[in-house]
N, C-alpha and C positions, 0 to 999 in steps of 0.2 A: 093693221099696228103693228105686225112680225116685221112688215116690208118696210115702214119708217125706220125701226130700230136699226134693222141691216143697213138702211142707207144712210142712217145717221153716224153708225160705226165706219162705214169705208170713207165717209166724208172727213171724219175725225182722224183716221189713218193718214188720209191723204193730207190734211193738213199739218199730222206731224211730219210725216217724210218731208214735205216743204219746209217746215222749220227746221231740221236736221240736215237737209242739204244747205242753206243758208248758213247754219253754223259752221260747218264743214268748209264752204265755200270762204266765210273770213278767217278762219284759220291758215286755210292756203295763201290769200291774200297778205296776211299782217304778218308770214314767216314764224307763226307760233305753233306750228304745225312739228317743227324742231326743236322742242323743250329739251327733249332728253339729250344728256349728256354723252356725247360718243368718245370713245378713244380719240387723244389727238393731244398735240402740244400748242402752246402760247406763244406768239411772235407779239412784238410790239414795233410801232412807227409812230414818227413825230412829223405832223404837216401844219405848215402854215396858217392853213385855212381847212377844217374837214366839212365847210359847207352844211348840207344837209344829211351827211350821214348820221344813223341810228344804231342802237344796239340791236343785234339781229341781222343788221343788214349784210348780204352775202360777200364771201372774199370769194374771188374766181381766178384762175389760172387759163388763159387760152378759152375763155368763152364756158368754161367748166366750173361750178361751184364745188369749190374745195375746203370751206368753211365758212365760220361767219364771225362779224364784231361782236365781241363778249363785253366790252368796256369801254368808254370815251371820257375822258377829264381833260381840263385845261391845266396845264404847267404854269404856274407862277411865277416862276423863274425864268425862264426861257420864252414866254407867253406863245405857246406852241398846244396846239390839240396833240395828244398822246392817244392813239387809238390801239387797243389791245384786241389782237385776233385770235381765235381758236382755230386751228388748222386740223383737219383729220387726220388719224394715224398714217393713214394709206398714203397720203402724199407727204411722205418725209424725205423726199429728194430733192428740194427746192435748194438751190444753191445760195451761198451764204451773201452773195453779192447780188439778191435779187432785188428789184426796185418796186415800188408801190405806186399807184396812181388813185384817184378817187374819181370816178365817171360816172356820169348818169344813165340810166336805162330807161328806154322807153319814152311814153308821150307824157306819163304820170310824175315824172322826176325822180323817182327813187334812185337814189345813190348807193353804190357799191363800190368795196375795194379791189382793184383789179393787179395782181401779182404779175409781173414780166421776170422770166427765169433770168440769169446772167449767165457767165461761163466759168464760175469756180468749180473745182471739185469738191470742195467741202462744203455741206449744207447744213441749213437752219435747225438748229434744236429748240429744246422747250427754254424759254425765256431770251430768246436770240433778240437781236432790235435789229429792224432794216434800217439804213443808213440813207439810201438815195431814196428820196418820194418826191410825188407831185400832187400839189393841193387840187382843191376841187376849182373847177371854173365856175365864178359866178357870173351868172348870165347879166344881171342888173350893171357889173362893174365893167363886164366886155361890152356893153352897148355903149356905156357912157363912154368908154375911151373913144371907140369908133366915133361917136358923136361929135366928141371934142377935137377928133383929128379933122373930121370933115368939117366942122367949123372953123379950125385953125387953117387948112388947105384954102377956103372959100375966100378967108381976111386976105392971104396973100396976094 
């Protein structure tokens, strides 16, 4: 009887550890692990199309995560997507002529904002705006344009 209780306890601990591992893994995959507010500054950029970009999507420069998307909304006057990003304070030397592009990472299609620094001597500050942007490439639209162009060339 004593051995059965010990075995049940060990199985219970193993199952609990498995559930805790799955919980941790789900936080890592969904970017919820970085819910704490770090010191930093906020910048905004306007895009013609923000694609599948989401709040908490990474913001990177040269392949290094330097912040995350904090807010996305539609501007009804300019008909553009406005993306607000929180940049970690240690990256406070981004030139004010930095460009922002939306890229797709990996096979799962997670989108992120990539910042390409310019050559200016003045830097982005809190509430700065990025003027030069490149929208997300919509795969369906690109395929449609390719097929349309191929059909057009065939008919000539």
